N, C-alpha and C positions, 0 to 999 in steps of 0.2 A: 789158979793164978790169973791175975788180972792183966788183961793186957793193957798198956798204958795208950790211952787216947792222944798222948801227947806225940806228937812227931817234931822230930828235930827240925829246927828251922835250918834251912840251908842259907850260909851267908850269900847274900846277892854278889854277882860277879861285876867287879868295876872295868868298865869298858873305858878305852879312850875316846874323847869325843871323836865322832865321824868327821872327817874332812871331806865334804862334798866337792867334788872337782867342777871347777867353774867352767860353764859352757864356753867353748870356743868361738869367736865369733866366725860366721861363715865367710869363706873367702869370698869377695865380691868378683862377681863376673866384669870381665872388662867390658864397659858399654862402648860399643860402636859409636862414632860419630854419625849423625844423620846425614844420608847420602843426598845431595842437592837432588831436587826434583827437576827432572828435564821436561821443559814445557815447550809446546809447539807455537809456533809464531801467531797462530789464533787464539789459544789460550792467553798468551802474553797482552795482546791487542785487547782481549776482553777484560783482562785484570787491570789493564793501563786505564780502559775507559771507567772501569767501576772505582777505581781510587779516584779518579779525576771528578766522577760524579759526586762521591762523599766530600770530597774537598769543597767542591762548590755548594754543597747542600749547607755545609757549616759557614758559608756566608766570608764576608771579609775579615773576620776575627780570626778565621784560621783552625786549624785543628793539629794536634800533635799527630806525627807520624806515626808512634806507637799505639795510639787508639785506632787509626785506620788498620794497620796490620792485626790487631786482635779481632777487630770486627770481620776482616776479610778471612783470617784464619792464615795469614802468611808468616813466613820467618821474616826476621828483621833484615836479613839479606835480601830477600826477594822484594820485600817492601821498599828497601832502599833503592835497590836497581829501578823499580817502577817509578819511586818519585825523581830520580836523577833523570829518567826519560823525559817525564812530563815537565821537569825544569828546562830541560835541552830544547825542548820544542816551544818554549816561552807560555806554557799553560798555567804554571804555577811556579810561586817562588818558595824557597825553602831558607829559613834562618835558624841558626843554632841558638838553642834558648837553654837555660839551666832550669830544670824542673823537677822539685823535691829532690835536690842533690844529684841529679843525673843529669846528663847532656843528652839532648835530644833534637830534633828537627821540628819545627813549626812549619806547616805547609798552608800556603794562603794562595787563593785563586789570582791570577793576573788577567785573565780571560774569561769571559761568561759566555756560555754557550749562546747561539741565536735564539732568541724568542720566537717560536714559532706562531704563538698567539698573536704576536704583534705582526708579523707578516701576513697571517691570514687576514687581518684588517686592512691590509692595503688595499687603496682603491683600485688599483690595476687590475685585481682579480675579478670585478664586476665591471670594468669600463667598458664601455660599447666600442670605444675607439682604439683599444688595446692592440688589435691584428693591424693597423695602420700606424701605431705607435714607434718612432725610432729616433735615434739622437739627431740624425740629420732631417728628418722628416718635418712638415709642416706641422703635424703633431708630434710633440716630443716632450719627455720629462721636463725641460727646462721651462716649458710654458703650460705644463699641466695645472689647471686651477684646482686640481684635488689632491696631486701628489704633494706639493708644497706644504700646504696645511697640515696632512697628515703627519710627514717627517718632522715639522715643527712641533707638533703635539706629542710625538713619541719622544722627542728629544727632551721636552719639557719634562715629561713624566719620569724618563731616566735621571734627570738631574735632581729632581725632587727628591727620588729613592736614594739616591747617593748622598744629598746634603742632609738627609736623617739618618744617615749611615745605617739604614735598615737592609737586611740581607734582602735580596730581590728574590720573590717567590714566583718562579717561572710557571708554575701551573695555576697560579691564581687568576691571570689574565685569560 
């Protein structure tokens, strides 16, 4: 007897296409609002002076307050409070402007800090009569042959800088 090498082919089972379950979105954790950072008075004074310094460095053209906040790593809330503080002191001006479709403020310096290099050049520093100089004295700032020309020279330099509308470089003098 010869065994048949043929095996009967079993029909393939038809299975319904498998439906994979769609992954369910993970429930989002409720994000907590960032808690305001409590700052000491010393930190506020430091931040206020840093903001003022950056505004002055940008010159008379001013700077957008959002640029300052990004540079110092502040929230817009903290930055706005610092700008308002400087505005109330009369150090900067805040003007509302539309920039790239968003309202923001442009900060401009109203007063510039005293130029120490200019004061160091004052003739009074090396004047031999300075100990005797007083408003009512024989030697006084009103009749000083060195003080008047120095003041006039400094005023002319300042006017020229303003006339050319160039930012005043406080470190250049």
